N, C-alpha and C positions, 0 to 999 in steps of 0.2 A: 908861880902864877903871877903874871904881870898885870898891871892896871889896865893896859889896852885890851888884853884878852878878857879880863873881867867885864869890861864895858861891852865887849862883843857878846859875851854870855848874857848880859843884861838885855841887850837888844833882842836876842833870840827869845828870851823869856817874855819880852813885851809883846811879841806877836800874838799869842793867845789872849793877852790882856786887851789888845786893840779890838780883836774880834768880839770878845765878851762885852766890852764897853759899847761897841757900835750897836749891839742889839738890845741895849737897855732901853726902856720906853722913854719917849719924849726927846726933847732937845738935849737933855743932860747926857744921854748916851753918846750922841754925836760929838758934843764938846769934850767929853772925857776921852773918847777915842782919838780925837785930834790932839789933845794934850799929850796922851801917851805916845802917839806917833811923833809929835814934836820932840819929846824926850829921846825917842829912838834916833831921830835924825841928828840931834845934837851929839849923842854919844858916838855916832858914826864919825863926825868931824873930830871930836875930842880924842877918840882912841887912835885914829891915824896920826894926829898931831903929836900925841904923847909917845906913840911907838917910834916915830921918827926922831923926835927931839930928846927923848930919854934913851935912845938906842935900845929899845925893847922890842924890836921886830923879831918875829919868830916865823918859822915855816907854817906852824899850825895857825897862827894869827893871820898870815897872808892867805891861807886857805879859807878860814872861817869868816873873816871880815866881809868879803864880797858875798858869801852865802847869806849871811845875816842881812846885809843891805838888800839883796834881791828878794829875800823872803818878806821883809817888812813892806817893801814897795809893792810887790806882787799881791800879797794878801790884801793890802789896803785897796789896791785897784780892783780886785775881785769884789770886795765889799761894796764899793761905790757903783761899779758897773751893775752888780746884781740888784742893788736897790733901785736904780733908775731904769735899767733894762732898755736903754736907748742906744741906737747905733752910733750917734754922735759921741757917746762916751766909750763904747766898746772899741771903736776903730783905733783911737790913739792908745788905748790900753793894750790892745792886741799888738800894735806896733812895738810898744815899749817892752812887753813881755817876750814877744818873738825875738826881738833884738838881743835881749839878755840871754836867751837860750843859745842863739846863734854865736854870739861873741864868747860865751862861756865855752862852747864847744871848740871854737877857733883857738882860744887861749890854751885849752887842754891839748889840742893837736900841736900847736906851736911849741908848747913845752916838751911834748914827746920828741920833737925833732931838734930840741935844743935851741929854740929861737923865741923863747917866752918874752924877752925884752922887746922884740919887734912889735908886740901888741900890748905893751904896758899901758897903764891908765894914763890918759893925757889930760891936758887942761880942758879940752872940749868935753871929755867924759865927766870931769868934775862939775863943769857948768851944767851939763845935762842932769846930773844927779841933784844939784841944787834946785833946778827948775822942777824936777819931778817931786822932790820933797815939799816944796812950796805948794805946788798944784794939788798933790794928794792931801796935804794937810787942810787946805781950803775945802776940797771936795768932801772930806770927812766931816767938816763942820756943817755942811749943807744938810738940812733936814726937810725933806719934801712934805712931811706931815705937820711941820711947824709953820708958824706965821712969819717967820723971818728966814733970811738966808739966801735969797736969790743972788745977792751980790757975791756970796761965797761961790755959788755955782758958776756964775759968769766969769769971775776972775780965775777960779780954779780951772775952768775949761780952757780959757785963753792960755794959761800957763801950761796946761797939759798938752795942748797942741804945739806950743813952742818946744816943750820937752820932747814930744814925739818927733818934731823936726830936727832937734839937736841929736836925738837918738839915731835917726837915719843918717845924719851927717857923720856922727862919730863912728857908726858902723861902716860907712863908706871909707873913712880914714883907716880904720883897722883892717878892712879887707884890702885896701890899696897897699898898706904896708906888708900884708901877708901874701899878696897876689903872686910875687915871684916864686915863693915857696909852694903855693897852692897849684901853680901851673907847671912846675918843674917836672920833667919826665923822670920816671922811676929808674 
């Protein structure tokens, strides 16, 4: 068992902790959920860094790491959208979640035809992930029933829309790279 894989397991274990903390009463629950989310986001960076630099990449880790990342972000987005129930929050969240599903399917299909590297993670994808993590962390901090936090909502929404824009851009880049294979006659 490698350290990067252990960090990925930790990230998966943090998903229910984020949900539990988010529903604790008062602002403490939101703060705790944001802190747990931040720990999950940091472990995402650290496990990838360690896997590459310690030469501890595994097939299982390559599979599980993106699953853990997508679960953390998706569940957190569902929490903040569910709490606010506003279209201005649901639209970028739907774009982000929809893109993740589409690109995961594209990567699986490209792997089936032996062209997985055509849709490997890019710099744009890493920037998108960073913006998502910052946005979601701020939105988890926002507590509508508390007397503070509008700044978290505003900055979180700005970053969420930037992340949604980067999401669409990175999806375009992945589809562009895969397009010749997608349109090739059987």
